[in-house]
C-alpha positions in Angstrom: -0.4 29.8 -18.1 -3.0 28.3 -15.8 -3.0 24.5 -15.8 -6.8 23.7 -16.0 -6.3 20.1 -15.2 -4.5 21.0 -12.0 -7.1 23.5 -11.1 -9.9 20.9 -11.5 -7.9 18.4 -9.6 -7.5 20.7 -6.6 -11.2 21.6 -6.8 -12.4 18.0 -6.6 -9.6 17.0 -4.2 -10.5 19.6 -1.6 -14.2 18.7 -1.7 -13.5 15.0 -1.2 -11.0 15.9 1.5 -13.8 17.5 3.6 -16.0 14.4 3.5 -16.3 11.8 6.2 -15.0 8.3 5.8 -18.5 6.9 5.3 -19.2 9.5 2.6 -16.1 8.6 0.7 -17.1 5.0 0.8 -20.5 5.9 -0.7 -18.9 7.9 -3.4 -16.6 5.0 -4.3 -19.6 2.8 -4.6 -21.4 5.3 -6.8 -18.4 5.9 -9.0 -17.7 2.3 -9.7 -20.3 1.8 -12.5 -18.8 4.8 -14.3 -15.2 3.8 -13.8 -15.4 0.0 -14.4 -16.0 0.2 -18.2 -13.0 2.5 -18.5 -10.4 0.1 -17.0 -10.9 -2.9 -19.1 -7.2 -3.8 -19.2 -6.9 -3.5 -15.4 -10.1 -5.6 -14.8 -8.6 -8.3 -17.0 -5.4 -8.4 -14.9 -7.5 -8.4 -11.7 -9.7 -11.3 -12.9 -6.6 -13.3 -13.9 -4.9 -12.8 -10.5 -8.1 -13.7 -8.6 -8.6 -16.8 -10.7 -5.0 -17.9 -10.1 -5.1 -17.3 -6.4 -8.7 -18.5 -5.7 -9.3 -21.5 -8.0 -11.8 -22.8 -5.5 -14.2 -19.9 -6.1 -17.0 -20.0 -8.6 -17.1 -17.5 -11.4 -19.8 -15.5 -9.6 -17.7 -15.4 -6.4 -14.7 -14.1 -8.3 -16.7 -11.4 -9.9 -18.1 -10.4 -6.5 -14.5 -10.2 -5.1 -13.3 -8.2 -8.1 -16.1 -5.6 -7.7 -15.4 -5.4 -3.9 -11.7 -4.9 -4.6 -12.5 -2.1 -7.1 -14.6 -0.3 -4.6 -12.0 -0.7 -1.9 -9.3 0.7 -4.2 -11.5 3.6 -5.4 -12.1 4.4 -1.8 -8.4 4.3 -1.2 -7.9 6.9 -4.0 -10.4 9.2 -2.3 -8.7 8.6 1.0 -5.5 9.8 -0.6 -7.2 13.1 -1.5 -8.3 13.3 2.1 -4.7 12.7 3.3 -3.3 15.3 1.0 -5.8 18.1 1.4 -7.7 17.7 4.7 -6.6 20.7 6.9 -7.1 18.6 10.0 -7.1 14.8 10.5 -9.0 12.9 13.1 -7.7 9.4 13.7 -10.8 8.1 15.5 -13.1 9.2 12.6 -11.0 7.2 10.1 -9.5 4.2 12.1 -9.9 1.4 14.5 -6.4 0.8 15.7 -5.1 -2.5 17.1 -1.6 -2.9 18.5 -0.6 0.8 18.2 1.5 0.2 21.4 3.9 -1.8 19.3 4.3 1.1 16.9 4.7 3.8 19.6 7.2 1.7 21.5 9.3 1.4 18.4 9.2 5.2 17.8 9.8 5.8 21.5 13.3 4.3 21.2 14.3 7.3 19.1 15.3 5.1 16.2 13.9 4.9 12.7 10.8 2.7 12.0 9.8 0.8 8.9 6.2 -0.2 8.7 6.3 -3.4 6.7 3.2 -3.5 4.6 1.7 -4.5 1.2 -0.3 -2.9 -1.6 -3.6 -2.5 0.3 -5.9 0.5 -0.2 -5.5 3.8 1.7 -1.7 3.9 1.9 -1.4 7.7 1.7 -3.9 8.1 4.5 -2.3 5.5 6.6 1.0 7.3 6.5 -0.6 10.6 7.6 -2.2 8.6 10.5 1.2 7.2 11.6 2.8 10.7 11.3 0.1 12.2 13.5 0.2 9.3 15.9 4.0 9.3 16.3 4.9 12.9 15.7 7.8 11.7 13.5 8.3 12.4 9.8 7.0 9.5 7.6 8.7 9.6 4.3 7.1 7.5 1.5 8.9 6.0 -1.5 6.8 7.4 -4.4 6.5 6.9 -8.1 6.4 10.1 -10.1 3.2 11.1 -11.9 3.5 11.6 -15.7 2.1 15.1 -15.3 4.9 17.2 -13.8 2.6 19.8 -12.4 0.5 17.2 -10.7 3.6 15.5 -9.4 4.8 18.7 -7.8 1.4 19.5 -6.4 1.0 16.1 -4.7 4.5 15.9 -3.4 4.1 19.4 -1.9 1.0 18.1 0.0 2.9 15.0 1.1 5.8 17.1 2.3 3.4 19.4 4.2 1.7 16.5 6.1 4.4 13.8 6.2 7.7 15.7 6.2 9.0 14.8 2.8 9.2 12.1 0.1 11.7 9.6 -1.3 11.9 8.6 -4.9 10.7 5.0 -5.5 14.2 3.8 -6.6 16.2 5.7 -4.1 17.3 2.9 -1.8 20.1 5.1 -0.3 17.5 7.8 0.6 15.3 5.1 2.2 18.1 3.7 4.4 19.4 7.2 5.2 15.9 8.3 6.4 15.6 5.3 8.7 19.1 5.8 10.1 18.4 9.4 11.1 15.3 8.4 13.0 12.5 9.0 10.5 9.7 6.5 9.7 8.7 5.0 6.3 6.5 2.4 4.8 8.0 -0.5 2.8 5.8 -2.7 0.6 8.0 -5.3 -1.2 5.0 -7.3 -2.6 5.9 -6.5 -6.3 7.1 -8.5 -9.3 10.8 -8.1 -9.9 12.8 -9.3 -12.9 16.3 -9.4 -11.4 17.8 -10.1 -7.9 14.8 -12.2 -7.3 13.7 -15.4 -5.7 10.5 -17.4 -6.5 8.3 -18.1 -3.5 4.7 -19.4 -3.5 1.9 -16.9 -3.2 -1.5 -18.7 -3.1 0.3 -21.7 -4.6 1.7 -19.8 -7.6 5.4 -19.0 -7.8 5.9 -15.3 -7.5 9.1 -13.5 -8.3 10.1 -11.5 -5.1 13.0 -9.3 -4.2 15.7 -11.4 -2.6 17.6 -8.3 -1.2 14.7 -7.2 1.0 16.7 -8.4 4.0 19.8 -6.6 3.0 17.9 -3.3 2.5 16.2 -3.6 5.9 19.4 -4.5 7.7 21.2 -1.5 6.1 18.4 0.8 7.2 18.4 -0.5 10.8 15.6 0.7 13.1 12.6 -1.3 14.0 10.5 -3.2 11.5 6.8 -3.2 12.5 4.4 -5.3 10.3 1.2 -3.3 9.7 -2.0 -4.3 7.9 -5.1 -2.3 6.9 -8.6 -3.9 6.5 -11.5 -1.8 5.3 -14.6 -1.6 7.6 -18.2 -1.4 6.6 -18.5 2.2 8.0 -15.7 3.5 5.7 -13.0 3.4 8.3 -10.0 1.1 8.4 -8.9 -1.4 11.0 -5.2 -1.1 11.1 -3.2 -3.7 13.1 0.4 -3.1 14.1 2.2 -6.3 15.1 5.2 -6.7 17.3 8.6 -7.0 15.4 9.1 -10.5 14.1 11.9 -12.5 15.7 15.0 -12.8 13.5 13.7 -10.5 10.8 15.4 -9.3 8.8 17.7 -12.3 8.8 20.7 -13.1 6.6 18.6 -15.5 4.4 16.9 -13.4 1.7 14.9 -16.3 0.4 13.6 -17.3 3.8 12.6 -13.7 4.5 10.9 -13.3 1.1 8.9 -16.5 1.9 8.0 -15.4 5.4 6.8 -12.0 4.2 4.8 -13.5 1.3 3.1 -16.0 3.5 2.1 -13.2 5.9 0.5 -11.2 3.0 -1.3 -14.3 1.9 -2.6 -15.0 5.4 -4.0 -11.5 5.7 -5.7 -11.7 2.3 -7.4 -15.0 3.1 -9.2 -13.1 5.8 -10.1 -10.1 3.6 -9.2 -10.7 0.0 -10.8 -7.4 -1.3 -8.2 -5.4 0.7 -5.6 -5.6 -2.0 -4.5 -4.1 -5.3 -5.1 -7.1 -7.6 -4.5 -5.0 -10.7 -0.8 -5.5 -11.0 0.9 -8.4 -12.8 2.2 -10.0 -9.6 3.1 -13.2 -11.5 4.6 -11.6 -14.7 8.1 -12.9 -14.3 8.1 -16.7 -14.5 10.6 -19.4 -13.6 12.6 -20.7 -16.6 10.4 -22.7 -18.9 7.0 -21.5 -17.6 4.6 -19.7 -19.9 3.3 -16.2 -19.5 0.3 -16.3 -17.2 -1.1 -13.1 -18.6 -1.0 -13.9 -22.3 
């Protein structure tokens, strides 16, 4: 039986995949008035996170930031379609790269590379860019879609353009990929309930994985911090930094703090370049109230 939803998905995806970066940005801006009323729960979470992180902003400024973040993330979704279905990929048409020498030097050693990142828009496209730039398989850790047919379709496209995928909770698969010389992206800026440490994120205690250092040390290879900032013309400015000194260390709490402070510093420069729609502060220290109630 033909899966009509999958047929429609392919039809729309292939059309967006042929668009330029600027055209995808215009479409994200056009679609926002339609999408915004449909994501009331997500908007509520975004508004709460922005209020917690930017108490100095006025209500109007927070609303402006929320809308800009929605557009940036919608653009990121369209960029994902481009990453999956574009038959060819032109880096210059989609990026302004800064510090790519750090990335290429790491890959040039013949070891695995972990791009340390966060949940900023365009991740699927950024991985295809790094695959094309390096010539090395870039295996993402992915969450399964509820629709099995869609999940199979998307992972087939990822495998075609990136070289494969790793299940989101497959830590062994992650470390094995890096050890054999592949690349991957690692974004540990998520709320965790166990094996956690609380570190300040915009002055609010955020539950963060304390075993980040252990995972990265087991994987080995080079850890290259990378950040993506959307540009007004629809492209991204992606900055690859040199590996941090003494990272990962043997102090999980110190590494969690260092990473979180890095994310915060980037977001203070461009706060719309983030997924504010997750409950980053859901797990609270003992005795603290639910911040999303």
